[in-house]
C-alpha positions, -999 to 999 in steps of 0.1 A, spaced: -147 189 -10 -181 173 6 -191 193 41 -188 156 54 -152 153 45 -126 168 72 -93 186 65 -70 152 55 -36 148 48 -28 123 21 2 101 27 19 78 -3 47 70 -24 33 42 -50 20 48 -86 -8 31 -63 -8 59 -43 -4 85 -71 -40 67 -88 -59 71 -57 -46 110 -48 -62 122 -87 -93 97 -78 -95 117 -51 -89 157 -63 -110 149 -89 -139 135 -69 -132 171 -52 -116 152 -20 -91 175 -23 -61 167 7 -48 204 31 -12 184 27 9 156 13 35 137 29 55 112 1 86 90 8 115 93 -17 122 69 -39 156 52 -24 149 51 17 156 39 49 136 13 64 139 -13 96 142 -45 76 174 -39 56 207 -22 69 211 -2 35 186 19 18 160 0 -6 147 12 -36 105 15 -44 103 -1 -74 69 12 -75 79 49 -66 57 77 -78 69 112 -78 34 133 -62 56 166 -63 37 171 -96 6 171 -87 10 190 -52 26 217 -74 -5 215 -104 -25 220 -72 -9 240 -48 -13 216 -19 18 218 4 40 183 1 71 175 27 88 138 24 93 117 53 125 93 58 129 74 93 167 78 94 185 107 79 152 130 71 124 142 88 101 119 105 63 118 100 63 127 141 84 153 137 53 169 115 31 168 143 31 210 144 24 213 102 -5 188 111 -16 209 143 -15 243 119 -32 230 97 -59 216 118 -59 181 98 -88 152 114 -79 123 90 -51 106 77 -58 88 47 -25 64 43 -25 50 7 4 31 -1 32 39 25 59 20 37 64 35 72 41 26 105 22 58 113 33 65 150 6 69 179 16 105 186 5 116 153 -27 93 151 -37 104 185 -35 137 175 -61 135 152 -104 135 156 -102 108 130 -71 94 134 -48 76 105 -71 52 82 -52 27 51 -64 8 22 -45 -22 27 -49 -45 -5 -60 -81 7 -92 -92 27 -79 -92 68 -70 -104 88 -56 -123 61 -20 -110 45 -13 -83 65 20 -71 65 42 -66 36 35 -70 -5 1 -85 4 -7 -87 -33 25 -108 -44 14 -130 -17 -16 -143 -23 -6 -149 -58 22 -168 -49 -2 -187 -22 -20 -197 -52 -54 -178 -38 -82 -172 -66 -94 -143 -43 -82 -113 -26 -94 -78 -21 -91 -46 -3 -94 -35 30 -101 6 42 -95 4 82 -85 23 110 -51 25 119 -38 9 154 -5 -4 175 5 -33 153 5 -42 119 -26 -39 100 -45 -50 126 -69 -19 137 -109 -16 126 -120 -24 97 -142 6 82 -155 -15 45 -139 -41 24 -142 -56 -14 -131 -87 -27 -122 -91 -62 -112 -125 -86 -73 -132 -94 -79 -150 -126 -54 -183 -134 -33 -158 -165 -34 -123 -140 1 -109 -136 7 -87 -104 2 -61 -128 -38 -67 -136 -39 -78 -99 -25 -46 -88 -45 -28 -111 -82 -43 -99 -69 -30 -61 -66 -1 -71 -99 2 -89 -116 -15 -59 -99 12 -40 -117 38 -58 -148 25 -52 -142 21 -14 -127 53 -9 -160 70 -24 -186 52 -8 -171 62 25 -156 96 18 -192 107 5 -211 94 37 -186 95 68 -212 103 90 -224 64 84 -192 52 91 -190 19 112 -158 1 125 -154 -37 134 -128 -47 156 -107 -76 140 -102 -109 157 -61 -103 160 -54 -137 169 -66 -143 135 -40 -121 115 -14 -135 95 10 -109 92 37 -119 58 73 -102 54 80 -75 30 98 -89 -4 130 -80 -16 145 -87 -49 166 -113 -39 133 -131 -27 126 -140 -64 150 -164 -66 131 -197 -85 130 -234 -59 131 -259 -89 123 -283 -67 87 -265 -64 56 -282 -86 44 -266 -120 20 -249 -105 39 -232 -75 67 -221 -98 39 -204 -123 20 -181 -96 58 -172 -81 63 -159 -115 35 -142 -125 34 -130 -89 64 -106 -95 69 -97 -132 71 -60 -141 67 -35 -130 83 -58 -99 120 -71 -102 111 -105 -112 115 -140 -105 151 -155 -116 173 -185 -115 209 -178 -114 232 -189 -140 268 -209 -136 285 -172 -140 268 -158 -112 239 -136 -134 202 -135 -127 184 -147 -155 146 -127 -152 115 -149 -161 93 -124 -169 66 -149 -180 55 -186 -183 25 -208 -192 19 -244 -181 10 -271 -203 
């Protein structure tokens, strides 16, 4: 590991997380510990457990590289703050939060010399909150990006460290846009971690932050009163690996619309 990079914890539970974790390891930035969330978990916006449609099991990577791994679950398991003793004993100085669904408590952030840094898949302050790539596509954006930022008390409102933008092509589905965000995130991490002494923090204009809600499978129902362009964007924003846009048929079933084309 580069001498400039402090001992850090990796937090993640998605395909995005897995790809970035492997990239870090291959680049010799090896976390001291991994924290993850189970595939089905409790979260504030749902009474019942929700299923992570983007779930990636990180236990195999942890085992292969002899990295300790712990699970976080807000109601029925251990919360992140319950692991403060583990973090202290390992002398963790930074958390990289890459594909995560819970807020990082202030008590945890304040225990770290460098705090907690996250990558959000938008050009903050735009599209803070849940499902930023899907929301950008639904809104018809032709460009978005990723932001590495230092976490604060609000939703994705911390100081910006680095941003990279990319184009959303007219024929891109969420899968292609997701891969673009993943590649841009790898570039950001490599650039920043190799030269941490040059890191600068730029405060966000918190009055300009747009916070969007998380999306659930039931949010994919098509509104056929919308324009063809809006429906096209809605469909491609929620295609595989997400649950998909749909219409309800007369027998009460969901008919998933995976692809569409405009004439």
